[in-house]
N, C-alpha and C positions, 0 to 999 in steps of 0.2 A: 370187182373194183379194179380200175386200171392202175397198174403199178407205177405208171409214170407220174400219176398225180400225188403219190406219196412223197413226204418230205424225207430228205436224206438224214443220215445220222449226224453229219457235221452241222447241219442246220439246227437239229434238235439240241446238240451240245451248245451251240451258240445261244439258243433260246434259254437253256437252263442257266448259262452263265449270266445272261441279262437279268433273269429273275433273282439270282443270288445277289447281284449288285444292287438291285432295287430293295432287297430285304435289308441290306446293310444301311441303306439310307433311311429306313423307317426308324421312328423314335423308340427307345427302349421302354419297357413297361415300368421299370422302377423309377422313371422320371415323373410319371404321372401319379402324384400323391393324392389328388382329388379328381373327381369327375369334372369334365369340362363340357360345356354345351358347344356343339360344332354343327354348322349347317351342312346337311348332307350334300348340298350342291358343290361343296369344296372338294368332295372325294369322287374320283372317277377312275376309270380304267384306262391306262395309257396304251394306246394302240398304234401310235405313229411309227414305231420302229418294228412293228410286226407285220409280216406280209399278209395280204388279204386272204391268202390261201389257207391260213390257219385261224380265220375269224371264228370258226365254230368250235375251236379247241378250248377246253375249260382251263382257265388260269387260276391257280390256287392263291396267288399272292397279288392283291391289287396294288397299284401305285398311287401315290398321293401328289396332287398338284402343289405348287408353291402357294403357301397361305397368303391371304390378303394382308395380314399383319406379319411383318417380317420376322421370321424365325420364332414366332410365338408358340406355335404348336409343337415345336421341337423341344420345348422347355416346360418346366413346371412353374408354379408361382413362387419359387425360391428366389430370395433377393440376390443370391449369388449369381443367378443367370442374367441379371439386369444391372449389375453393379456399375457398369460404365455406360449405360444406355439411358437416354432421355426419353421417357414414355410419353406417348400421345394419348388423347382421350380414349381412343378405341382400345389401346393396350391396357390402360388403367381399368376400363370397364371389364375386360376379360379377366384380368388379375383379381378385380373386385369380386366377380362372380364365383371365382374359385374359393373364396373365403380365406381367413387367416391361416397361415401355415403353423400348425402346432404339433410337430411330431413327438412321439413318446420316446423315452429313453431306451437303452442307456446312452448317455452323452459322453463324448471323449473328455478325458481329464488333461488339464494343462500342467505339465511339470514346472513351468516357469511361474505358476501362481499357486504353488503349494498343492498341486494335484487337485485343484478345485475345478468344477465344471458347472454347466447349466443344469437346472433341475425342473421337473414338471411342476413342482410346487409354486414356481413363480407365475404360472398361468392363473393361479387362484389368489384372491385377496381375502384374508380372513377377517371378518367383522363379528361384532357381538350378536348380530342377527343372522349370521351364517356366512358361508363362503360366497364370494362374488367373483365372477369370471372377468379377468382382464382381457377383454376381447381384442384389444389392440396389440398385445404383446405376442410376438412371433419369434420363431427360432429358425435359423438357416443352417441346415446340415452341411451345405457346401462351404460356407464361411466359418462354421462353428462359432456363430455370433448371434446375439439377439437383436431385434430391431422392432420399430413401431411401424405397423403397416399404414395407418392413416397419415403419419408424418412423411413416410416414404412416398406415398401417392400424391398427397395434397399440400404439403408444407413447402413454401418457397424458401425458407431459411434452412439450409442444409446443416445437419449436425451428425454426430456419431449414431444417433438413433435412426438416421436415414441410410447410413452406409454400413452399419453393423457395430455392435458394442461387445467387447470381450472382457470387461472388468468384473470377473466373477467375485472378487473379494468384496467389492463395494456395490454389487448389483442391486441389493435391496434399497440402499440409499439413492442410487441413481434412478431406479424405477419410481420411487416416491417423489423425487425432485422433478422428474420429467412429467409425471402425472398432473402437476399443477402449473406447468409452464403455459404461457399464453399461446405460443405457437401450436402446442399440442392440442389445446382446447379448441382452437380455431380449426385445425385440421380434422379433429374428431367431429366437429359440427358439420363440416362439408361431407365427411364420411357418412354421418347419420342421414343427411339429406339424400345422398346417393342410395343408401339402403332403403329409404322410404319412398324411393322413386319420385322425389321432389325435383323437378327439372330446374336447373339453374343454367341459364344461357351464358354465353361467353361474356356478354356485356356486364351481367350481374357479378360474375366472378372477378372481372377486372375492377368493378366498382368496389368490391370488398377489399381487394388488394390495395386499391388506391386510397381507401379510407384508412387502412392500417399504415400505409406509407405516410399519410398526412399526419397521423398522431405521432409517428416516430420523428418527423420533422419538428413537430411542436415540442416534444420532449427534448430533442437535441438542443433547441434554442433555450429552453428553460434551464436545462442543466448547465449550459454554457454561462448563462447569466449568474446562476448560483455559484459556480466555481470562480467566476471573476470577482464577485462580491466577497466570497469567503476568503480567497487568497489575499485580498487587500484588507481583511479584518473589518469589513463594513457590516453594519446591521442590515438585516433583510426586511424586518417587519416595521410597520409604522403605527400611528395612533388610530387611523381610520383605514381599514382594509377592504371596505366596500367601494368598488370602483364607481358605483352609481352616485356616491356622495362626493362633495367637494372637499378639498383639504389634502393634507399630506398622507400618502398611502404607504410610505416606506420605500426603501431603495429598490427592493425586488419588483414591486408592482410599478414603480415609477420607471424603471428601466424597461420593463415589458411594454408599458405604454409608449415609451420613446422609440423602441425598436419597431413597434407595430406601425408607426407612421411610415416606415420605409420597407416593411416586410409584410407581404400579403398573408402569410401563414398565421402570424400572431394577430394580425388585424382581423382575420376571420374568427379567431378564438374569442377575441374581445367583443365581437359583434354578436356572439351567441347569447340567447336570452338568459336571464338570471335563473339559476338552478341547474343549468347545463353543466356537464362535466368539462372543466377547463384546466384542471390541475394547477390552480392558483391559490388554494386555501392554505392556511397555516399548517394543517395536518399533513397535506401533501408536501409542503415545503420540508417538514421534518423527515418525511419518508425519502424525499430526494436527497437531502443532506446525509441521511443514514446510508443510502445506496452509494453515494460518492465516497463517504468515509470508509465503508466496508470494502469497496473495491480498491481504494488507495491503500488501506491497511493490509489487504491481502497481498498486493504487489510488494509492499515493504517487507512483510513477514517472509515472503518467498525468498527474498535476497538474504535475510538473516538466517533462515534455515539452511540455505545453500553454503553459508560460510562455516568453516571448521570450528571457529571459536567466536565468542562474543563477550562483552563486558556490560555490567549494569551500572547506570548512573542515575541517582535518585536525589530528589530534594522536595521539600514541602513548603507551602506558603498559604496564607489566608487570602481568600478572595473578598470582594466587596460585601458579600453576604455573610462573612465570618465563617465560611466553610473551609476547612483545611484541605487543600488540594495537593495530591501527590503527583509529581511530574516524573515520568519514567522515560529514560532515554537508553537505547541499546547501541553500543559501539562495536563495530567490527571492521576488519580490514579485508580488502579484496584485491586481486591482481587484475588490472585492466589489460585487455588483449587487443591486438590488431585484427584486421579482417581475416587474416589467414590463421589466427589462433595463437600467434606468438605473444608472450608476455612483454609489455612495454612499460608498465609503471605500477606503483602501489597506491591504492586509494583507501584512505581512512574515512569511514562514514559513521555518523551518529544519527540514529533514527528515533524520532519522537513518537511514542506510542499513545500519548494522550494524558489527560488529567483524570484522576480517580479520587473520589471523596474518601477522606480518612475519618473514621468514627472512633477508632481505638488507636492510641498512640504508643503503645508499648512495643518493644522490639519484636516480641513473639507475634503480636497481631500484624505488624507491618510485614514480617516475613511470610506469614500465612497469606496475606493479601497478594504478595508478589508471587508466591508459589501457585496460588489459585489462578492468577492472571496468566502466568506463563504456561500453565497446563491447559487453560482454555485456548490459548493462542498456539498451542502445539510447539512450544519452545522448550528444549531440554536444558535444564539447569546444569546438567553434567558437562555441558559445553562452555559454561561460564568460567573465564580465566581471570577476571578482574572486577573490582568494585570501586566506584568513585563516589564519595560522599563528602559532606563538610565535617567539621569537628564536633558536632553535637554528640553527647554521650550515648544517646539512644541509637545513633548510627555507627559510631566509631569506637565505642567502648571495648575494652579488652576481654571482658568475661561474659557480659550479657548485652549484646548489641546486635544490630542487623548484620553487620559484617561478620561477626563471630558465628551466628546461626547459619548464614549462607556458607561460610567456610567449613562448618561441620558437614554440610551436604556435599560440597565440592572443595576439598582441601587445597586445590590449586587456584582457587578464586582469590588472588592477591588483592588486599585492600590498599588503596592509595589515597591518603588525605589530600583533598583538593589543594593544588599548588597555589591557586589564586587566593584562597582563604588563608593559607599559611603565610603568604607574602603580606597580606593585609594585617595579619596578627603581628608580624615582625615590626612593622611601622607603628602599630598601636602600642606595643610594649616599649618601643624606643621613645615614643613621645611621653608616655606615662612616667618614664624614668628621668625626665628632664623638665624641671619647672619652667625654665626659660622658653622652651618650645611650647609648652601649654599656654603661657601668657601670650606668646606670639599669635597663636590661633584664636585665642579669646579676643584679641584686638581686631583680627580680621573679621570675626563674626560681629563685633560691635560696629565696625565700619559698614558692613552690609546692612545690618538692622537699621542703622541711622539713616542711610540713604535710600534703602529699598522700601521702607515702611511709609514713605511719604511720596506722593506723586509729584509734588512741587519740587522737592529736593532731587528726585530722580531726573526730572526734566532739566534741572539746572546742571546736573552732572552730564547729561546727554549733550548739552550745548558745548561743553568743553571737550568732550570726546568726539564730537561731530558724528560722522557716520561710520565709525570704526566698528569692525566685527567683534573686537575684543571688549567685552563688557564685564562688569563686576558680577561674580557668581556667588551663590550661596554655598557654604561649606557642607560637604556631604558628611553626615554623622557617622557612617559606617565604613564607606569605601575610601580609605586614605589616599590611594593612588590617584583618585579623581580630584583631589584637592589641588592638584597642579593647575587646574583651570582658574581657581580663585587667586593663587599666588601669581600666575602669569598675568592676569588682569591688573593686579596691584603693581607688579614689577614694570609692565609696559606703560601703564597709565598713571604712574605715581604722581607726576607733576600736575596732571589734569585733576586728580583727586584732591591734591593740596590746594589748587586754585578754587575748586568747588567749596571745600571746607572754609577757606579764607573768606570767600564771598558770603557764606552763611554767617560766619562769626562777625563780620563787619556790618552787614546790612539787615540781618534778621531783626524783626521787631519782638520776637519771642526771646525772653532772657534765657530760659532753660535750653532752648535750641542753640543759642549763641554759645552758651557754656559747654554744652555737649560737643559741639563742633570744634571748639577750641581745645577741649580735652583730648579728643581723638587725634587732632592735628599734632599736638605735642607728642603723643605716643608714636605717631608715624615718623616724626623727625628724630627720634632717638636712634643712636648709632646701633644699638642692639637689634632694633627692629629691621633696619636696612640690611644689616649683615645677615641676620637670620632669614630674611626674605630671599637674599641672593643664595644663601646656602641651601635652604629647603627647596628652592627652585631646581637646583641641580640634583639634589637627592631624590625628590619626588619625580623629577623628569625621568631619571633612570628607573625608578620603581614603576612608573606608569608604563614605560616601554616593556619592561619585563612582564608586567601584569597582562598587557595585551598579547604578548607572545604566548603566555601560559593559557590564554583563553581560546587559542586557535583549535579548530577541530582536528587538524592533522599533526599536532605536536606529539612528539614521542618522549620517552623517558630520558634519552640522552640530551635532547634539547632542554628539557625541564631542569636537569641537574647541572647544565652548563652555567657559566658565570655571565648572566645578563644584568648584573647588579650595578656595578660602578666602573665605568671606563676610566674615570679620573680619580681613582681612590687615593693614589699617592699624593696628588695635589691637595685633595681634601684633608688628608692626614696632616699636612703641613700646618694646618690651622689647629693649633693645640687646644683651643677652647672647646672644640667639638669632639675631642677624644671620647668623651663619655657616651654621647649618642651613637657614634660610629662603633664603639665597642659593643654596645647593646645590639645594634643591627647585625653586626658580623656574628656575634654569639647566637642570636636568635635564628639567623639563617642556617647556621650549621646544625642547630638543635632541631628545629622544626622540619627540616628537609631530610633528616636522617632516615626516616621510614622510606621515603622515595628512593634514597640512595641505596638502601638495602635491596629493594626490588630491582633497581637498575643494575646492581652488581651481578644479579643472576644472568643478565644478558650482556655483560661487559665484553664477552668474546666477539660481539658484533661491532664494537666501537673501534674505529681505526687507530685511535690513540693507544689502546691496549694491544691491538694486533702488532703495532710497530715496536712494542717494548717487551714482549714476552717471547719465550722460545717455544718450540714445537711441542715439547713434553708438557709444559704448563698449559698450553692451549688445549691439548688433548684431555688433560685433567678437568679443565673447565667445561669442555663439551660433554664429558662423561657425567659430571655432576648435574648439568642441565638436563641431559637425557634421563638420568635417574629420577629427577624431580618430576618431569613430565612424561614418565614412561607410558602412561595410558594413551598419549596422543603422538609422542615422538618415538619412532622405531629405534632399534639397537644399532642400525647402520648410520646413525646421524654423525657420530664422531668421524668416521672414515669419509663420509660424503663432504663434511665441512672442511676436513683437512685437504681434500682434493681441490676444493674451491679456494682455500687459503693459499695454496701453492701457486695458483694461477693469478690471483688478485694481489698478492703481497707486493710484487715489484711495482705496481701502479699506485700504491697507497701514498698519499702526500699528507703534509701537515694540515692542509686546509680541508681535507676530505672529511665529511661527517657521516653519520650512520645512514641517513637517507640516500646520500650519493653512493655509498658502498652497497646498500641493499638493492638500489635500482640497477647498479652495474651488474650485480649477481643475476637478477632475474632477466635482464636484457641480453647479457653476453652468454649466459648459460641456458637460454630459452630452448635451444635444440636438445639440451641434455636434461630438460625438466623432469622427464620420467626417471632419470638416474639419480637425481638429487632432490627428490620430493620432500625428504625430511628437512633439508635446509630451507626450502620454500615454506614449509609449515612453521619452522622456528621464526622466520621473518614475519609471517602473518600473526603469530602469537605475540611477538614483541610489539607490533603496532596496535594490537587489540587492547592491550592494558591501558586504562585511562590515566590521564595526568591531572585533569581538572573536572569539576562538575559544572562548568560554565554552560554546557549544553542544556542542562535542566533549568538553570537560572535564566537562560535566554528565553525559554518558553514562558516565563513569568510575565515578560513584557507583553506578550500576546494575550495572556490571561487578563491583564488589566485593561487592554483595549476591547476585548470581546465581551467580558463581563464587567461592565462599568456601572456607575450609579444609575444610568438610564436603562440598563439591561440587566438589572440585578436579579431578575426572576428567571433567567435562562436555566433550563433544565440541565441535568448532569450529562445526559446522552447528547443533547444538542451542543453543549459546551465542548464535550470530548471530540465530536466530529468536526465542529467548526475550527477548534484549535489545531486539530490534526491537519486539516486542509490549509490553514494559515501558515503553520510552521513548515510543513512539507509542501510548500506551494509549487516548487519546481516539478516534483513528481505529479502533483495534482493537475497541473496544466498540460501534462503529457498523457493523461488518461484517455483510453479509447472509449468514447461515449457510447458506442454500440454495446459494449460490455455492460456499462452502467445502466443503459436503457433496458437491456434484457433482464438484469437483476430487478429493476424496478417493476417491469411487467410481471415477473414471477411473484413479487410481493403483492401486487394488486390482484393477481389471479386467485391467490389463496387467502389473502387478507389475514395474515398471521395465524394460519391454522396450525395447531399443534396436535400431533398424533402420538399418543403414548399407549402402548399395549392394545391397539385397536380402538381406542376411545378417541372420538373427534371432539375437539374443543374449539369453538368459534368465538373469536373476539369481535364484538360489534363496535363499529365506529359511528359516532354521532354526527359526522359531517355529511353534507349532501353529496360530496364527491367520493365518499368511501363506499365500498361494497357492503351488502348485507352479509349474514352468515353464509359461508360457503360449505360445500360438502366434498365427498371424494370425487374422483374423476368421472365415474359412471353417473353419479347423481348430477354433476354439473352439466354433462351432455344431455341427460334426460330432462333436466329443468329447462335448458336452453331450447331443446326441441319442442317440448310441450308448450312453452310460451309462444314459440314461433307459430306452431300449428293453431293454437287457440286464438291468437290475434288475427291470423289470416282468415279464420272462419267468422269472427265476430266483427271485424273492422273492414272498412272499404279501402283502407290504406294499401297501396301496392306492396307486394312482397319484398321488393327491393328496398323500399324505405323501412319496412318493419325489420328486415335483416340488419340494415345499417344501425338502426337504433339499438337493437339488442346486442350487437357486437360492441358498440361503444359502452353500453351499460355493464357488460360483462368484463370490461377492461381491456 
């Protein structure tokens, strides 16, 4: 052989180097966890860079061309390799052919989750008839996360199940919840069709997505209508709820019909034949109301749980059906912040949690009901620092009452008797102690009864008062501060009332009517009546002003114990005839508000008046006493931190400065130092959390009377709770994300109230044409859907596209 035709050593070394580089480009064996089908045409020997003179040389390492699917053959079917990649149909098919990724352990433990980890046991679902494989559940070693392969490949709505879930503590609950979600069932249906080689063209898939989008638009409109009606406390249902019949169909269906005139989506729903799924039945209304209520309640509870403290406000009342309803309100304080996270203000919020039927009225039973409710809502009673009730013995008694039992659980849960009730009792005691005042109010009631019980006499009075907004009012039997409206009407329209009575006394043909009018007229002309009318106008005007202040949500203890009572007390004292009633009022004010004053004294180091009058040693003692009382929530550094704040704020304290202004100055001026004075911030939040009045619970009673009236007296307890929650918390309800509500509603419809206890499946059947029949676990749902689809396609001439649409709608 000619030596000139032999290759040189340098060339051989160059060839060897090229082969090593090509080896480095080849995929590693540990990336291929399952066998893949690969067309042999994609593999060839690269020869472009090799001289033709070595064409007969045997190369031990073949090179691989660039695959048709970008980077696919360099990876396994692990989600971690595709986390930021949008898959096309070809890539989905290749991943699909590899099968679900179910590696065996051991799995890495997460120290941030109590050394928990994924387990092979999650691949299997245990039932009474044996283990069932969760074919959709996969595990990604690259991400150390579990995921759902059907949802990853075929679901349009992205979730943590498409990108990887690592919540090992709650994984069982998350798997159960995901298994019944609507999006998961739809994705599994497409997955099953791919597995059975049922060809779905692009138009059919688009039609399926379009159908799902259509029903989301329908639900969005229906939820909007329900929220609008509920926030305005309007009834939803009517006497005739069949749209094919004439008559009143209720507000809900009437608004749906009205909107359908201008909206093609709802118009299409109403044009569907009777018996079709339209989500308009009373049962579906209740489910929608429940979804809205649960979503709203979840957001409200999140804010309560995020606060360091809260207070309980409760009161009871009877509804129209004679059911005792317990209204529960939770009060908490929060620091509002700017966009960059700096504290700017203190917000006091009172959250209504709903009405709950009371069957047992003892203090022990009420406390048990509250404890059960708070446990169900995941609210820790150890964070309760205040209680606000009225003066009923079962609520406020010293030895065996609600406040005493709750204080046994949480000793720092200070009880404050409702200030509005106390103020009302002060006036009640004052009036009962003076016969002249009692006779004065009796005369006012006689005047109203005489004129108000006759349409003819009321019309005559209206002629004299013309179109004035000030009209004669009925006396409120319980709320004394509101009697100012009656006295104001008599004071301002005194001569018009006298003219009306004179007209009746002179021209009436009825003798009894003339005599009664003349008798009332004489009582009004007495000097005592005129003087008491002027006096009680000023007294009750001040009382009414104080009562309205005490009913505010953001009122604090300092404002409640301040003097809002009489600005002109010296002038009133000059009239010696009224010393008796004024003495009673002053004595009762001091006596009845002594409990609130004791609670306020715990926080008096926050009041500017005290800070200006005490020395540094006394202030330090007060801070130490406060820290000792609340040592479980206030750290030992509180006294030192507050002393530093005191030195910086004391020069700016003025006589007109109040607690709110001082606290706001602290959180705004020391916002940069918040991490250094956290105990001071906690003390401020604690101060504003303690309730002053139970007016928040009583305000909910007005909604109760509107929602459950004599026309709607058969409203169920759950429906009442959710409707009242939406009506009272209307601002939060109007800001709800409807996508979240619709997703929750879709999950409910997918499983139809399935309860799984110890592997036992209990299905609740609904008797409406829109409700689903009994449902099964996720594997059985897919199996049932697939078998129905195949059976109908074999026995019917209906196109597959139409069959699929009908079954998707029927399955929710």
